[in-house]
C-alpha positions in Angstrom: 20.5 18.9 -3.7 18.3 16.1 -4.9 15.3 15.2 -2.8 15.6 11.8 -1.3 12.4 9.6 -1.4 12.0 6.0 -0.4 9.1 4.0 -2.1 8.2 0.7 -0.5 5.6 -1.4 -2.3 5.6 -5.1 -3.1 3.9 -4.6 -6.5 6.6 -4.2 -9.1 4.3 -2.4 -11.5 3.2 0.2 -9.0 6.6 0.7 -7.7 8.1 1.3 -11.1 5.3 3.6 -12.1 5.8 5.8 -9.0 9.5 5.9 -9.6 9.0 6.9 -13.2 6.6 9.7 -12.4 9.0 11.2 -9.9 12.2 10.8 -11.9 10.6 12.8 -14.7 10.7 15.7 -12.3 14.5 15.7 -12.4 15.1 16.6 -8.8 14.4 13.4 -7.0 16.9 10.7 -5.8 14.7 7.7 -5.4 15.3 4.3 -3.5 12.6 1.6 -4.1 12.1 -1.6 -2.1 9.6 -4.5 -2.2 8.8 -4.9 1.5 8.8 -3.4 4.9 12.0 -5.1 6.3 13.9 -3.8 3.2 12.4 -0.3 3.9 13.6 -0.2 7.5 17.0 -1.5 6.3 17.2 1.3 3.7 16.4 3.9 6.4 19.2 2.6 8.5 21.6 2.8 5.7 20.6 5.9 3.8 18.1 7.8 6.0 16.5 9.7 7.1 14.8 10.3 3.7 13.1 13.5 2.8 9.9 11.5 2.4 9.0 7.9 2.7 6.0 6.4 0.8 4.8 3.1 2.4 2.3 0.7 1.0 -0.4 -0.1 3.6 -0.4 -3.8 2.7 2.9 -5.4 1.9 5.1 -8.1 3.5 6.1 -7.2 7.0 4.2 -4.0 7.1 1.6 -4.8 9.9 -0.6 -1.9 8.8 -0.6 1.1 11.0 1.8 -0.4 13.5 4.5 -0.4 10.7 3.6 3.1 9.8 4.2 4.3 13.5 7.5 2.4 13.6 8.6 4.0 10.3 7.7 7.5 11.5 9.9 7.0 14.5 12.8 5.6 12.3 12.6 8.4 9.7 12.2 11.2 12.2 12.0 14.2 11.9 11.3 13.6 8.1 7.7 12.7 6.9 6.3 9.3 6.2 3.1 8.8 4.1 0.9 5.9 3.6 -0.4 4.8 0.2 -2.9 2.0 -0.7 -5.3 0.8 -3.3 -7.5 -1.0 -0.7 -7.7 1.1 2.5 -10.8 3.0 3.2 -11.4 6.5 4.6 -11.3 5.1 8.1 -7.8 3.8 7.7 -6.7 6.9 5.9 -8.0 9.1 8.8 -6.3 6.8 11.4 -3.0 7.1 9.4 -3.3 10.9 9.5 -4.1 10.9 13.1 -1.1 8.7 13.8 1.2 11.2 12.3 1.4 10.3 8.7 2.4 13.1 6.3 -0.4 12.0 4.0 -2.5 9.3 2.5 -2.0 8.6 -1.2 -4.5 6.3 -3.1 -2.8 4.3 -5.7 -5.5 5.2 -8.2 -4.3 8.9 -8.3 -3.1 10.2 -11.8 0.7 10.8 -12.0 0.5 14.5 -11.9 -1.6 14.5 -8.9 0.9 12.1 -7.2 3.8 14.5 -7.8 1.7 17.3 -6.5 0.9 15.3 -3.3 4.6 14.5 -2.8 5.6 18.2 -3.1 2.8 19.2 -0.6 4.1 16.6 2.0 7.7 17.7 1.4 6.6 21.3 2.2 5.6 20.1 5.6 1.8 20.0 4.9 -0.5 16.9 5.5 -2.0 15.5 2.3 -5.2 13.6 1.7 -7.4 13.9 -1.5 -10.7 15.7 -0.6 -12.7 13.5 -2.9 -11.4 10.3 -1.4 -12.0 11.4 2.2 -15.5 12.6 1.3 -16.7 9.6 -0.8 -14.6 6.6 0.0 -17.0 5.2 2.6 -19.5 4.8 -0.1 -17.2 3.1 -2.6 -18.3 -0.5 -3.4 -14.7 -1.6 -3.3 -14.3 -0.4 0.3 -17.6 -2.2 1.2 -16.0 -5.4 -0.1 -12.7 -4.7 1.6 -14.4 -4.3 4.9 -15.8 -7.8 4.8 -12.3 -9.3 4.5 -9.8 -9.9 7.3 -6.2 -8.7 6.9 -5.1 -12.3 6.2 -7.8 -12.7 3.6 -6.6 -9.6 1.9 -3.1 -10.9 1.9 -4.2 -14.1 0.2 -6.4 -12.2 -2.3 -3.5 -9.9 -3.2 -1.4 -12.9 -4.1 -4.3 -14.5 -6.1 -4.4 -11.3 -8.1 -0.8 -11.7 -9.0 -1.2 -15.3 -10.1 0.4 -17.1 -7.1 -0.3 -20.8 -6.6 -1.4 -21.9 -3.1 2.0 -23.3 -2.4 3.6 -20.0 -3.3 1.1 -18.1 -1.1 1.7 -20.4 1.8 5.5 -20.0 1.5 5.4 -16.2 1.3 2.9 -15.7 4.1 4.2 -18.5 6.4 1.0 -20.5 6.3 0.2 -24.2 5.8 -1.0 -24.8 2.3 -4.3 -26.3 3.7 -4.8 -23.0 5.5 -4.4 -21.0 2.2 -7.0 -23.3 0.6 -9.4 -22.5 3.4 -8.8 -18.8 2.9 -9.4 -19.1 -0.8 -12.7 -20.9 -0.2 -13.8 -18.2 2.3 -12.8 -15.5 -0.2 -14.8 -17.1 -2.9 -17.8 -17.2 -0.6 -17.5 -13.5 0.6 -16.8 -12.2 -3.0 -19.6 -14.5 -4.5 -17.0 -15.8 -6.8 -17.1 -19.1 -8.7 -13.4 -19.9 -8.2 -10.0 -18.3 -7.3 -9.7 -16.8 -10.8 -13.1 -15.2 -10.6 -12.2 -13.9 -7.1 -9.0 -12.3 -8.5 -11.1 -10.8 -11.4 -13.6 -9.3 -9.0 -10.9 -7.8 -6.9 -9.2 -6.2 -9.9 -12.5 -4.9 -11.2 -13.1 -3.2 -8.0 -9.7 -1.8 -7.7 -8.9 -3.5 -4.4 -5.3 -3.8 -5.5 
């Protein structure tokens, strides 16, 4: 029988890449969704999945709280966390909370497939190099200076959202978004919103 995997990530490119790598293996049946509410709905309709891969920072996720809820919903099958911004501390907290693994989005495709098979075998996965060196990564030093809401706004800046679109998606007033953008520029030492997005991408924050 095919191995059922649910991938939940709001970045279309990342989601499509993950699906493509796993589909090449030939034995996966994959469902992909763009946010946490859609993930819980998919579990209700089609679950439990043999494995769920959840983006740490996507609409509705609420970080580790969302992870814990997903673990309960998909029990007894495993749920893993993936991220391009979370640091070693978050990764360890996820593992301690019962995640099947922590998967950095910067992993090569072959390594990703290897990680998925390890977790499907019932083992807990986290890349040794990441767990040993992530705390010293400049990208994580930047991420630690930002609040969760600032990361949400920066993520949308990186995807080219206008302030009005960010406000609508995050349920904020447009003036509040403008204040977050101003704060981001100060914390990132960026000249403007475009420069802030460029810094975030250069540091692989998203």
